[in-house]
N, C-alpha and C positions, 0 to 999 in steps of 0.2 A: 961716365954721366948717367948711363941708365941704372948702374949700381946704387949711386948716390940717390937717384930718384926713387928707387926701391926702398932703400933703407930710410928716406925721408918720410915716405908713406906709410911704412911700418911703424915708426916713431908716431907718427900722427895718429894712426888707428889705436896704437897701444895707449896714448894720451886719451884719447876720446872715449875708450873702453874703460879706463882708471875713472875719468871724471864721471862717466855713465854710472858706473858701480857705486861711486860715492854719494851720487845724487838719489838713486834708489834706496840705498842703504839708510841714508838720512829720512828719505820720505817713509820708508817703511816703520823706521823707530818712532817718527812723530805720529803716524798713523795709528801705531800701535798703543801708543800712550794715550792717544785722544780716544781709542776705542774702550781701552782699559778704565779711562776716566768716565766715560758715558756709562758703561756698564755699571761701574760703581755707583753713580750718582742715580741710575734707573733702580739698582737694588736698594739703595738707601730710601728713595721715594716710597717703594713697596713697603718696607719696614715701618716707615713714618705714617702710612696710611694705618696702620694698625696700632701703633703705640705713638702718638704725636709727640712732639718735642715737648710740649708743655708737661708731659708726664715724666720725662726722664732726663738725666744730664749727662750721659755716658754715650759713646759711639756704638751704636746698634751693629754695625758691621764689624767692629773690631772685638767686641764682648762675645765670645761663642764658647760653646761647650760642645763636643763630639757625642753624636749619638751613640750609645753603646750598641754593639752588634745583636744582641739579644732581642732589641726591640724594632729593628730594621722592618720585620714581616708586619708587625702591627701598624706600623706607620706607612706600610707599602713601598719601602724603599729597598733596593737591590745595592746599592753601593754607599749606604749611610748618608751622612750629611752633617750639618752643624745646627746647633740650637743658638738662636740670638738672645741674650740677656739683657733686658732692660733695668736700669737702676735708677733711683733717686737718692741723693746722698750717700752713694755706695752700696744701698741696701737694693737686693734684687726685688722687683715689683712684678716682672712678667717675663715670660718665654716666648719667643716666636719660632714654632716648630715647622719644619716641613713636612709635608705628606703627599701620599700619592695613592689614588684608587685607579685600579684598572678596570673598573666596572662601568665606566661611562659608556654612553650608546655607542660612541664613535671611536672609544680607547682611553687610553690613560687620561686622568684629570689631575694636574698637579696644583698643589695649594699651599699657602701658609698660614698656619692658625696660631694667634696670640692667644695666650692663656694667662690671666693673672694668677699670682701665687695664692690667692685665694679660692681657686678652682673654677673662677667665673671666666667666659671668653671675652677677650678684649677686641677681637676682629678675626675675619677671615678673608682672604682675597685667593681667588682662582688665578695662577700664574701662566698655567699653559692649559690648552684643551683643543679638541678639533670638533666640538660638537655641533650640531645642525643649526645653522643661522636661522634666527626666528623663532627657534624651539629650545633646545638644550643649552644654546650660548647664553641664557639668562642668568647662568650662574656667574657671568662676569659681571662686575659692577658697571661698566660701560653701558651694559645692555639693560640692567635691570638692578633695582636695589634689594632683591629677594636675599642675597647673601648677607644683607645687615640684620636680619632677622635672627641672626645668631648670638648678636652682640649682647653679654650679661647673661646667657646661657650656662648651665653647668649640667653635669650628670645627674643632680636632682631636681633640677628646673629647665625642661621637663624630665619625669622619671624615664627609666628604661624604655619603655613602651612608646613613649613620646618621640623617640629619635627616628623618625621614619616619616613619609608623606602621610597627608590625612587619608589617603585613598586607602592606606594599610593600617589606619587607625593611629597613625601619629601626630604630631602637633605641626608639623610644616606643611605649607603649600606644594603642591606639584605644578607643573606647568600645562598650560592648556595643549595637550598633544604630545605631551613629553613627560613621562615619569620615572625613566630609567636614570636620567642625568641627574636630577634632585636628589633621587633616593641613594645613588652612589656617594654623591658629596656629603648627605646626612649622615650616613653610615660611617664614613671615614672621620668626619668630625668626631662622632661619638668614640671611635677606637682611638683617637688622638687625647680625647679626655681622659679615656681610661689609662692610656699610656701615662700622661702626666701625673695622673692619681698614684701609679706605681713607681715614678721615678721622681717625683718633686723633691722628695727629702734629699735624695744624692744631688740633684742639680743644685740645691740652695747650699749644700755643704761645699761643693766643686765651686760655685760662684763665689762664695766667700774666700776661698783660697786664692783666687785670682782677679781680684778688684781691679778695674781699669786704673792704669797709671795716671797722674795728671797730664802728662803729654798727650795720651789717648782721649782724654775727656776734652782737651782744648782741640783738638782736631775736628770735633763734631761740628757740622757746617749747619748753621741757623736756617734750616729749609722750612718752607711752610707747604702742607699738601693742601689742593683742592679737590675734594671729592666729589667725582661725578655722580650723581644720584638720578641720572635719567632714566 
């Protein structure tokens, strides 16, 4: 009788452990899928802030070109990354380029920089920083519209000397009590424009070889972005 009871309890425990494992595995799978979907939508929203859906008809997340290693240093990247290509009717119209400056007041400032294929800036967004709240954090669009001042600019507008804060004779405002942060961002945007000048021809050639398929284009979600200009 005791042996039967022990065997029964062992079976119950085994079944319980199996059911628990199945539930945990299912929950992990569902959670992982939801997290991946949330991350994809967040990344897509950032890209669409720079190249709104009215300007392109491809999937910005899917249409990418790897950054050649020889350009990593200029873009401040240690592990490379992908450039997102925006197209209209199959033709490349802009590239969204990741870049990072280590020269922020509190360390690295990561950003994405959209550049039209005519060499003008489509938009810039800071994606990660640890700058001082109320001072350097004004590079974030949620805190200030300062980052919008780069829209439409290029290496010739302003000229080379203009790519600095006004305190140093440049064309861009610094922040009250904070010069290091905006200067770091400005300098990295200029370096990214220089990179694009060097690599745009290759990008166009590679982009022409890898046009999005109809399936990829059809997968684009018709999202709208509300820009925070506070």
